[in-house]
C-alpha positions as CSV (number, residue, x, y, z in Angstrom):
1,M,-0.2,0.0,0.1
2,A,2.9,2.4,0.6
3,G,4.2,1.4,-2.4
4,L,1.3,2.7,-4.5
5,A,1.1,5.5,-2.1
6,A,3.9,6.9,-3.6
7,S,3.8,6.0,-6.9
8,A,0.4,8.1,-7.1
9,T,1.9,11.1,-5.6
10,P,4.6,11.7,-8.4
11,R,1.2,11.0,-11.1
12,A,-0.6,13.5,-9.0
13,A,2.4,15.8,-9.1
14,R,2.6,15.3,-13.0
15,R,-0.9,16.3,-13.7
16,S,-0.8,19.2,-11.7
17,R,2.1,20.5,-13.9
18,P,1.1,23.4,-16.1
19,P,1.2,22.1,-19.8
20,V,3.8,23.3,-21.9
21,L,1.8,26.0,-23.7
22,V,0.6,27.3,-20.5
23,L,4.6,27.4,-19.2
24,I,5.1,29.6,-22.4
25,A,2.3,31.7,-22.1
26,G,3.2,32.5,-18.2
27,L,6.7,33.4,-19.3
28,F,5.7,35.9,-22.2
29,M,3.1,37.4,-19.3
30,V,6.3,37.7,-16.7
31,V,8.0,39.3,-19.8
32,T,5.2,41.7,-20.4
33,L,4.7,42.7,-16.4
34,V,8.7,43.5,-16.4
35,L,8.2,45.8,-19.8
36,M,4.8,47.2,-17.6
37,V,6.6,47.9,-14.7
38,F,10.4,48.9,-16.2
39,G,9.6,49.7,-19.9
40,P,10.3,53.6,-19.7
41,L,13.8,52.2,-18.6
42,L,14.3,49.7,-20.9
43,T,13.4,51.2,-24.2
44,P,16.3,52.0,-26.6
45,Y,15.3,55.3,-27.5
46,D,12.9,57.9,-26.3
47,P,9.5,56.7,-27.6
48,F,8.7,60.3,-28.1
49,R,11.8,61.2,-30.2
50,Q,10.9,62.9,-33.8
51,D,13.1,62.1,-36.4
52,L,11.6,63.3,-39.8
53,L,14.7,62.2,-41.7
54,L,13.9,58.7,-40.5
55,S,10.2,58.7,-41.4
56,A,8.5,55.3,-41.8
57,S,12.1,53.9,-42.4
58,P,11.9,49.5,-42.6
59,P,13.8,47.6,-40.2
60,T,17.6,48.7,-39.4
61,G,20.5,47.7,-37.0
62,S,19.9,50.4,-34.8
63,H,16.2,50.4,-35.5
64,L,15.1,46.6,-35.5
65,L,11.3,47.3,-35.8
66,G,12.0,50.5,-38.2
67,T,10.4,54.1,-37.3
68,D,6.8,55.4,-37.9
69,Q,5.8,58.6,-39.5
70,L,7.3,60.7,-37.6
71,G,10.5,58.9,-36.9
72,R,9.8,57.8,-33.9
73,D,11.5,54.0,-32.7
74,V,8.9,51.4,-33.2
75,L,10.7,48.8,-30.6
76,S,10.8,51.3,-27.9
77,Q,6.9,52.4,-28.6
78,I,6.1,49.1,-28.3
79,V,7.5,48.5,-24.9
80,Y,6.9,51.9,-23.6
81,A,2.9,51.4,-24.6
82,A,3.1,47.9,-22.2
83,R,2.4,49.7,-19.1
84,I,-0.9,51.2,-20.6
85,A,-1.9,48.5,-22.2
86,I,-1.7,46.3,-19.4
87,V,-2.5,49.1,-16.6
88,G,-6.1,49.7,-17.9
89,P,-7.0,46.0,-18.2
90,I,-5.8,45.0,-15.0
91,A,-7.8,48.4,-13.4
92,V,-11.0,47.3,-15.6
93,A,-11.0,43.7,-14.4
94,L,-10.5,44.3,-10.6
95,G,-13.0,46.8,-10.5
96,T,-15.5,44.5,-12.3
97,V,-14.3,41.5,-10.3
98,V,-14.6,43.6,-7.0
99,L,-17.9,45.2,-7.1
100,G,-19.6,42.4,-9.8
101,G,-18.3,40.0,-7.1
102,A,-19.7,41.6,-4.2
103,L,-22.8,42.0,-5.4
104,G,-23.5,38.4,-7.0
105,V,-22.4,37.2,-3.6
106,L,-24.5,39.1,-1.7
107,A,-27.6,38.6,-4.2
108,G,-27.1,34.9,-4.5
109,Y,-26.9,34.9,-0.2
110,R,-29.6,36.8,0.8
111,G,-32.2,36.8,-2.1
112,G,-35.0,38.9,-2.0
113,I,-35.3,42.2,-3.6
114,L,-31.8,42.6,-3.6
115,D,-31.3,39.5,-5.8
116,T,-34.0,41.2,-8.1
117,L,-32.8,44.4,-8.4
118,V,-29.3,43.0,-9.2
119,N,-31.1,40.5,-11.9
120,R,-33.1,43.4,-13.4
121,F,-30.2,45.7,-13.4
122,A,-28.1,43.0,-15.4
123,D,-31.0,42.5,-17.8
124,L,-30.6,45.8,-18.3
125,M,-27.2,46.2,-19.3
126,Y,-27.0,43.2,-21.7
127,A,-29.6,44.7,-23.4
128,L,-27.2,47.4,-24.6
129,P,-24.5,46.7,-27.3
130,A,-21.9,47.7,-24.6
131,L,-18.8,48.0,-27.3
132,L,-21.3,50.9,-28.9
133,V,-22.0,52.6,-25.6
134,I,-18.6,53.0,-24.7
135,I,-17.9,54.3,-28.0
136,V,-20.4,57.0,-27.8
137,I,-20.3,57.6,-24.0
138,V,-16.4,57.9,-24.4
139,G,-16.8,60.1,-28.0
140,V,-19.1,62.2,-26.8
141,V,-18.1,63.2,-22.9
142,G,-14.4,62.7,-23.7
143,G,-13.2,62.0,-20.6
144,G,-9.6,60.4,-21.3
145,Y,-7.9,57.0,-20.4
146,W,-9.4,56.6,-16.9
147,F,-13.2,57.6,-17.7
148,A,-12.8,54.7,-20.5
149,I,-11.9,52.5,-18.0
150,A,-14.3,53.4,-15.5
151,V,-17.4,52.8,-18.2
152,L,-15.8,49.7,-19.1
153,A,-15.6,48.1,-15.2
154,V,-19.4,49.5,-15.0
155,L,-20.7,47.6,-18.1
156,G,-19.0,44.6,-17.2
157,I,-20.3,44.6,-13.8
158,P,-23.7,43.0,-14.5
159,S,-21.7,39.4,-16.2
160,Q,-19.7,39.6,-13.1
161,A,-22.3,39.7,-10.5
162,R,-25.0,37.2,-12.1
163,L,-21.7,34.3,-12.5
164,C,-21.4,35.1,-9.0
165,R,-24.8,34.7,-7.8
166,S,-25.3,31.6,-9.3
167,A,-22.3,29.8,-7.9
168,T,-23.1,31.2,-4.7
169,M,-26.7,30.0,-4.8
170,V,-25.4,26.8,-5.2
171,Q,-23.1,26.7,-2.4
172,A,-26.1,28.7,-0.1
173,R,-27.6,25.4,-0.4
174,M,-24.7,22.8,0.6
175,P,-25.3,21.3,4.2
176,Y,-22.0,22.6,5.5
177,I,-23.3,26.4,5.0
178,E,-26.6,25.0,6.7
179,S,-24.2,23.9,9.2
180,A,-22.8,27.1,9.8
181,R,-26.2,28.8,10.2
182,T,-27.1,26.4,12.7
183,L,-24.0,27.3,14.7
184,G,-24.9,30.7,14.4
185,L,-22.6,32.3,12.6
186,S,-22.9,35.3,11.3
187,S,-24.1,35.8,7.4
188,A,-21.3,38.0,7.0
189,R,-18.7,35.9,8.3
190,I,-20.7,32.7,6.2
191,M,-20.0,34.4,2.6
192,T,-16.2,35.7,3.4
193,R,-15.1,32.5,5.3
194,H,-16.7,29.5,3.9
195,V,-19.0,30.9,0.4
196,L,-16.2,33.3,-0.9
197,P,-12.9,30.5,-1.2
198,T,-15.4,28.4,-2.5
199,I,-16.2,30.8,-5.6
200,M,-12.3,31.6,-5.9
201,P,-12.0,29.3,-9.6
202,T,-14.6,31.6,-10.8
203,L,-13.8,34.4,-9.8
204,I,-10.1,33.9,-11.1
205,A,-11.6,32.9,-13.9
206,T,-13.4,35.7,-14.7
207,F,-10.9,38.4,-13.4
208,L,-8.6,37.1,-16.2
209,L,-11.6,36.8,-18.6
210,D,-12.3,40.2,-17.9
211,F,-8.6,41.5,-18.6
212,V,-8.9,40.0,-22.1
213,I,-11.9,41.8,-23.2
214,A,-11.0,45.2,-21.3
215,L,-7.6,44.6,-23.5
216,I,-9.3,44.2,-26.6
217,S,-11.8,46.6,-25.7
218,L,-9.1,49.6,-24.9
219,S,-7.1,48.8,-28.0
220,G,-10.2,49.1,-30.2
221,L,-11.0,52.5,-28.5
222,A,-7.5,54.0,-29.2
223,Y,-7.7,52.4,-32.6
224,L,-10.6,54.7,-33.2
225,G,-8.6,57.9,-31.5
226,L,-10.3,57.3,-28.1
227,G,-9.4,57.3,-24.4
228,V,-5.5,57.6,-25.0
229,P,-4.2,61.0,-25.5
230,P,-3.5,61.8,-28.6
231,G,0.8,61.3,-29.5
232,T,0.8,58.6,-26.6
233,P,2.3,55.5,-27.4
234,D,-0.4,52.6,-27.4
235,W,-0.7,49.2,-29.0
236,G,-4.3,50.1,-30.3
237,S,-3.2,53.8,-31.7
238,M,-0.1,52.1,-33.3
239,L,-2.4,49.8,-35.2
240,Q,-4.0,52.7,-36.9
241,D,-0.7,54.8,-37.0
242,G,0.5,52.0,-39.3
243,R,-2.6,51.3,-41.5
244,N,-1.2,53.5,-43.8
245,L,2.6,52.4,-43.8
246,L,2.0,48.7,-44.6
247,D,4.3,49.0,-47.9
248,T,6.8,51.1,-46.1
249,N,7.2,49.5,-42.4
250,P,4.5,46.7,-41.9
251,W,6.0,46.5,-38.4
252,L,4.0,49.4,-37.2
253,S,1.0,47.5,-37.3
254,L,2.2,44.3,-37.2
255,A,4.2,44.7,-33.6
256,P,1.4,46.4,-31.5
257,G,-1.3,43.7,-33.4
258,V,1.3,40.5,-32.0
259,M,1.6,41.8,-28.7
260,I,-2.1,42.1,-28.5
261,A,-2.9,38.8,-29.7
262,L,-0.2,37.3,-27.4
263,T,-1.3,38.6,-24.4
264,A,-4.9,37.9,-25.0
265,T,-4.0,34.3,-25.8
266,S,-1.3,34.2,-22.9
267,V,-4.0,35.4,-20.8
268,T,-6.6,32.9,-21.6
269,L,-4.4,29.8,-21.5
270,I,-3.2,30.8,-17.5
271,G,-7.2,31.5,-17.0
272,D,-8.4,28.1,-18.5
273,W,-5.5,26.2,-16.8
274,L,-5.6,28.0,-13.3
275,Y,-9.9,27.4,-13.2
276,D,-9.4,23.7,-14.2
277,R,-6.9,23.1,-11.3
278,F,-8.2,25.5,-8.6
279,S,-11.5,23.5,-9.5
280,V,-10.2,20.1,-9.2
281,T,-8.1,20.9,-5.9
282,G,-11.6,22.2,-4.4
283,D,-13.3,19.4,-5.1
284,R,-10.9,17.1,-3.5
285,A,-10.6,19.2,-0.5
């Protein structure tokens, strides 16, 4: 029996190891986070420095990804823009998870009129075309980058609240929750110490999903000239800048497009693996 247990342990450890694709995605995200934190210190050139003599030049030994229409180094802009590209989606995802998760847990556990109000609010927001609403609000109000982040976070609350509500309602009917109520534990303690850890895999998965949605949405707004201030390096605005320069320097569009796609794919792979990993761990517990 001891031998069987010893042989089962390595097999379980191997099953818990992330696949190669997830490891590659994690490595890519580590590099991207390093660029987010230290990007301005790692750029080979000043991303704002213009040199019209090098306007839209192809890649060279000194400019590995060439330059844009104003002669700015594309690689430096890609590195510098990582901070804007990552910080915004993180802020959106955090706001959505914290506010939507809190509403969902309260509605799912308490029920009653709060549950009805949350559901009606979610139905109303689902009926609106979210991307069109964002474009209209940001375009008309012109509140800038952080205003766009706030609008995205508010529009993401209903889906987060509904998911957390459903997960909470399942847990609220479990025998261990009834036992906790019988023992006289307060509702706040039950929700924070028992329900919340159980639905954590859902929160993690939706946080990363919201990050991907926000990354694509903010890049789309920047492509349309909304959100990010003009002249600020951003992956979405660089796509727009390079649209008419594909014949002279296609990397002005290809590089930011690849970064957006790789970041979204990497976060999705990591989120799927974490959800499966934590769900299995929770089931075994």
